[in-house]
Each structure stands twice: as structure tokens, then as C-alpha cells.
Steps between C-alpha positions, in 0.01 A plus 500: 500500500643835391520760781435850369774697678394853583129427476314611818407205725176664614298817485683743733335536840270196447500123506402477133757261358650549149768229490574151634809406695528146365335273242219277614631140499156378388506727196408858421156629592304530172436846362129560448318815390311625803200719459530841667169621639418868558455445872860386567659660804706814434808330647471223244469754221812680625687166510399432137613848392827465697572165342421631155733793559776267617455281190510803272809652665681173506412352159331771291369365167752213490393137554593365842520163668245423773777386735445594865208736438207420730235297316211640704594866433586423137165328448312824577664650185535184289292485185452877486799717588747211495481236231690192387752567226394177326141423600497167310808352676438666838527285810336678801702285741844573353738737682674557167180610316548825306260788566464851362316814605219603264580869520172621349287308749730578792487875430119491486480299826774678696553848354675618820782252429570662165448868595865587457521323165450675168178399318455473126129560526362784293258593780778650707584748226136614478418584863199720568608858508367675804452874444516563873127448553395397845292179520362547847 
């Protein structure tokens, strides 16, 4: 199991785990796409955003090996923001499985993670011009 050096082990100030210390001798926990409901706790939402930010800062748009990334935390993003590089040959129980961030979906789901990044969207160039009117 590849250990991603420099990747945060958990969300700072919380017990939300991002990485594993050692491989499971019985095999890797399968990655499954978990449905995120609107009524999730704010702390869980912050953990998802923090994990997405760590993935983006560590890997960017490049494919990465699952390695020691926590399967539970990864499963909240899997199938949407994080996808298999080769969906046909993907093994959800393989520590060496290759994943990649779907940047378009990730930016839509977690815009705060990408705030400092430059966007190519045309909408940013055509912001509403406010003539100083008060909208009280």
C-alpha cells in the first residue's frame, strides 16, 4: 500500500480521518459511491470539503493511486468528484487502483476549494455591473 507522504492524516482539529496507518491484512475496504443527503451534519460537510481540498492540493488533475487514503472518506466523493481512471478495469478493493478528480464536478460541488484557482468560465468575465444602487 502506497503511503501518500505529506497528505494530511485527518481534518485539523477533528477526528475525521483522511489516511490509514497500515493496510488491512484482510484486504482493502471496497470503495462505494455513497449518497450525500441534504440533511448531513455540517461537520460531515466540512470534512468532505477538507478532504476534497487536500486531494486537490496534493494531486491536482493528475491520476493518483488509492494507497492509504481512507475508504470511508473517499467513498463520500467516489463516483462524482473522484472517479476511476479506468472504469472497466477498476477494482474497488485494490490499494493500487488509480483515481482522478473530475474537476468540473468537484468545482460545482465544492466551489470554496477552488476559490483561489483561475476559472475558464465565461460567466466570470460577465459579472453583473452594479451602478451603486442600494438593494435594501
